[in-house]
C-alpha positions, 0 to 999 in steps of 0.5 A, a space after each residue: 528480488 525486491 520483493 524479497 527486500 521489502 519482506 527484509 525490511 519488515 522484519 528489520 521493522 519488526 526486529 526494532 520493534 522489539 527491541 523497542 518493547 524491551 526499553 519501554 514499560 507497560 505504563 508508559 505504552 498504555 493508550 485507551 484511546 480509540 483507534 481514529 486512524 482503523 475507523 472508516 475509509 472516510 476518516 471519521 473516528 467510530 461513534 464508540 471512540 473512548 469507550 473503554 470497553 472497545 478501545 484498543 488497548 497496545 501491548 508491550 510491542 506498542 501494537 493495538 490487540 489484535 481482537 480489539 484492533 477491528 473496533 469500530 471497522 466498518 467494512 466499505 461499500 463497493 462503491 468506496 472501493 470502485 471510487 478507491 481505485 479511480 483515485 488510485 489511477 487518475 489522481 494526483 499521486 498517479 498521475 506524478 508518478 506516471 510522469 516520474 517514471 517516463 522522463 527517468 526512463 527518457 534522460 536517465 536509463 532511457 528505456 526502452 531504447 528504441 523509443 527516442 529521447 524527446 516528447 513523443 518518447 516520453 509521451 509513450 513512456 508516460 502512456 504506457 505507465 498510466 495504463 499499466 497502473 491502470 491494469 494493476 488497480 482495476 484488476 484489484 479493485 474488481 478482484 477485492 470485491 470478487 474475494 470480499 477483500 479491503 484494498 484501501 490503506 488504514 494508518 496503525 493505531 499503534 504508537 513508536 517508529 518501529 511499529 509504524 514503519 512495520 505496518 506499513 510495510 507489510 501493507 504491500 502483502 495484507 489486506 482486511 476482510 469483512 470482520 476487519 482482521 488483517 491477513 495475506 493477500 494474494 490479489 494484493 502481491 500479484 495485481 502489480 505484475 499483471 500490467 506490466 506482463 501485458 505491456 511488455 508483451 504486446 506495446 513494448 519492442 519485440 525484445 520485451 517479455 514476461 521477465 521484464 513485465 515481473 521485474 517492472 511488477 516488483 518495481 511496482 511493489 516496492 514503490 507501494 512500501 514506499 508511498 506507504 511510509 508517506 502515508 503512515 508518516 507524512 500524511 495528515 493523520 485525521 482527527 
């Protein structure tokens, strides 16, 4: 259900993007600046920024020309992908997310109920949340390297609320290949379920099973979609 909701939100964003294009003239959407956000993972602008031969020219919907959106893109090295995965597990966002999940499941939802509403129960929930995320991120990094996929999030070079919202939501199931082209990623969609399925069948009480892991994986995807929106709109864009 949660995965279906993410796809519905993506469709809604695309609809709003189309509606926006019908109200804006081509002259108002013309932007010949090179997409700094589509640069290498460090956030540095490409060397050919400002070159009209490689600049990204938006279409009427405000999104960049697909053929031009790869200008200046450099596929990350294995080391950069591993560093990205490490930050995803031991970074502030990951640890804060695990603390929030543990707190919610301890004092609000109280699941699993076999784990008491005390420091001991909170510790178990926090530990399993960190383990879930660690398994997910490790699988994402390993499979991305093996299949030559780029798991790093890139902000949209487009402008406008709906185009950027659509991009952020689509990045929950898309990735970039070595040429910089976006494509559907089974790795990005599948790995969020791996950690919860393992922990629900091992660490959690016996009444939990694979179905509970699938449900938790869907919630994980919804959380990724929400975090993508934060990265797209609230995190400062690189100069």
